ROMAR-982149 format. One record per atom (N, C-alpha, C, O): residue in one letter; z, x, y. Coordinates in pm, whole numbers, padded with zeros to 5 digits, always signed. Example, Ala and Ser with C-alpha at 12.3 -4.5 7.8 and 13.67 -1.06 7.14 Angstrom:
% residues 2
a+00780+01319-00569/a+00780+01230-00450/a+00780+01320-00330/a+00846+01424-00332/s+00708+01285-00225/s+00714+01367-00106/s+00787+01290+00003/s+00804+01341+00114/
END
This chain:
% residues 56
m+02280-00435-02198/m+02191-00536-02145/m+02053-00472-02132/m+02038-00367-02069/q+01953-00535-02191/q+01818-00483-02186/q+01733-00568-02093/q+01777-00673-02047/s+01613-00522-02064/s+01526-00594-01972/s+01459-00712-02043/s+01451-00717-02165/v+01411-00806-01963/v+01343-00924-02015/v+01214-00883-02086/v+01181-00937-02191/r+01141-00788-02029/r+01015-00743-02089/r+01039-00681-02226/r+00962-00704-02319/k+01144-00602-02238/k+01176-00542-02366/k+01218-00649-02467/k+01183-00640-02585/g+01292-00748-02423/g+01332-00859-02509/g+01213-00939-02560/g+01212-00985-02674/l+01112-00956-02475/l+00991-01026-02517/l+00914-00944-02620/l+00862-00999-02718/r+00907-00812-02599/r+00836-00726-02694/r+00905-00722-02829/r+00839-00723-02933/e+01039-00716-02829/e+01115-00705-02954/e+01127-00839-03027/e+01158-00841-03146/g+01103-00948-02958/g+01110-01079-03022/g+01243-01150-03004/g+01262-01257-03063/s+01335-01095-02925/s+01461-01165-02903/s+01447-01274-02796/s+01535-01360-02784/l+01337-01271-02720/l+01305-01375-02622/l+01164-01427-02649/l+01080-01357-02705/s+01141-01550-02609/s+01007-01607-02617/s+00987-01697-02495/s+01083-01730-02424/k+00863-01737-02473/k+00832-01828-02363/k+00781-01959-02423/k+00711-01960-02524/d+00819-02070-02358/d+00770-02200-02405/d+00640-02235-02333/d+00582-02151-02266/n+00595-02357-02348/n+00468-02401-02289/n+00467-02393-02137/n+00361-02378-02076/y+00584-02403-02076/y+00594-02399-01929/y+00639-02263-01878/y+00684-02253-01764/e+00626-02157-01961/e+00659-02019-01926/e+00808-01999-01899/e+00845-01903-01830/r+00895-02086-01951/r+01040-02066-01939/r+01085-01975-02051/r+01035-01983-02163/l+01180-01887-02020/l+01232-01794-02121/l+01331-01865-02211/l+01415-01942-02165/r+01321-01837-02342/r+01410-01897-02441/r+01465-01788-02531/r+01394-01692-02563/c+01590-01801-02571/c+01652-01712-02668/c+01600-01754-02806/c+01612-01871-02843/t+01543-01661-02882/t+01488-01698-03012/t+01597-01722-03116/t+01574-01796-03211/a+01713-01663-03100/a+01822-01683-03195/a+01879-01824-03184/a+01913-01885-03286/c+01890-01877-03063/c+01951-02009-03041/c+01848-02118-03012/c+01873-02235-03040/g+01733-02080-02957/g+01632-02179-02919/g+01663-02251-02790/g+01614-02362-02768/v+01745-02190-02704/v+01790-02252-02580/v+01729-02178-02461/v+01714-02056-02466/s+01695-02251-02355/s+01644-02189-02233/s+01754-02108-02165/s+01871-02146-02168/l+01714-01998-02104/l+01811-01910-02038/l+01847-01962-01900/l+01767-02027-01834/t+01970-01933-01859/t+02014-01964-01723/t+02003-01838-01639/t+01995-01728-01693/t+02004-01854-01508/t+01987-01742-01416/t+02114-01723-01334/t+02169-01818-01280/t+02158-01598-01326/t+02270-01561-01240/t+02218-01459-01140/t+02170-01353-01180/d+02228-01489-01012/d+02174-01402-00909/d+02287-01346-00824/d+02355-01420-00753/d+02308-01214-00832/d+02408-01147-00752/d+02335-01072-00640/d+02252-00987-00670/p+02364-01102-00513/p+02290-01037-00404/p+02313-00886-00395/p+02234-00816-00332/d+02418-00834-00457/d+02445-00691-00451/d+02367-00612-00556/d+02365-00489-00551/e+02304-00680-00651/e+02230-00611-00756/e+02080-00622-00731/e+02034-00713-00662/v+02004-00528-00788/v+01860-00523-00770/v+01789-00619-00865/v+01673-00652-00843/y+01857-00663-00967/y+01796-00747-01069/y+01867-00882-01081/y+01980-00899-01035/t+01797-00976-01143/t+01851-01108-01174/t+01897-01107-01318/t+01825-01060-01406/r+02014-01159-01344/r+02069-01162-01480/r+02032-01294-01546/r+02062-01401-01493/r+01968-01286-01663/r+01931-01403-01742/r+02027-01412-01860/r+02042-01314-01934/v+02092-01526-01880/v+02198-01541-01979/v+02168-01659-02071/v+02124-01765-02025/c+02191-01639-02201/c+02181-01749-02297/c+02314-01823-02297/c+02418-01761-02323/p+02315-01954-02268/p+02442-02027-02263/p+02508-02044-02400/p+02629-02066-02406/e+02433-02035-02509/e+02490-02053-02643/e+02558-01927-02694/e+02677-01929-02726/c+02484-01816-02702/c+02537-01694-02764/c+02591-01593-02662/c+02663-01501-02700/g+02557-01608-02534/g+02609-01519-02431/g+02532-01390-02414/g+02574-01305-02336/d+02419-01371-02486/d+02338-01251-02467/d+02281-01249-02326/d+02255-01354-02267/q+02261-01128-02272/q+02215-01114-02135/q+02096-01020-02127/q+02088-00922-02202/w+02004-01050-02034/w+01889-00966-02007/w+01877-00955-01856/w+01920-01044-01782/k+01818-00844-01809/k+01799-00827-01665/k+01650-00835-01633/k+01565-00789-01709/e+01622-00894-01518/e+01485-00913-01472/e+01476-00862-01328/e+01545-00913-01240/l+01392-00761-01307/l+01376-00706-01172/l+01312-00807-01080/l+01224-00883-01120/r+01358-00807-00956/r+01304-00903-00857/r+01180-00851-00796/r+01120-00917-00711/
END
């Protein structure tokens, strides 16, 4: 699992007009999974299941 910033730099993620994160492979907006025991928020693509972490 890589960071959201690294995913944006590599091109596996993009932002739409409203600054929402989208998976470039599927073209779908990412969902958010928030675990209170972790330092980061997990962003998941509902289509392909790829995951990225975003620091809070």
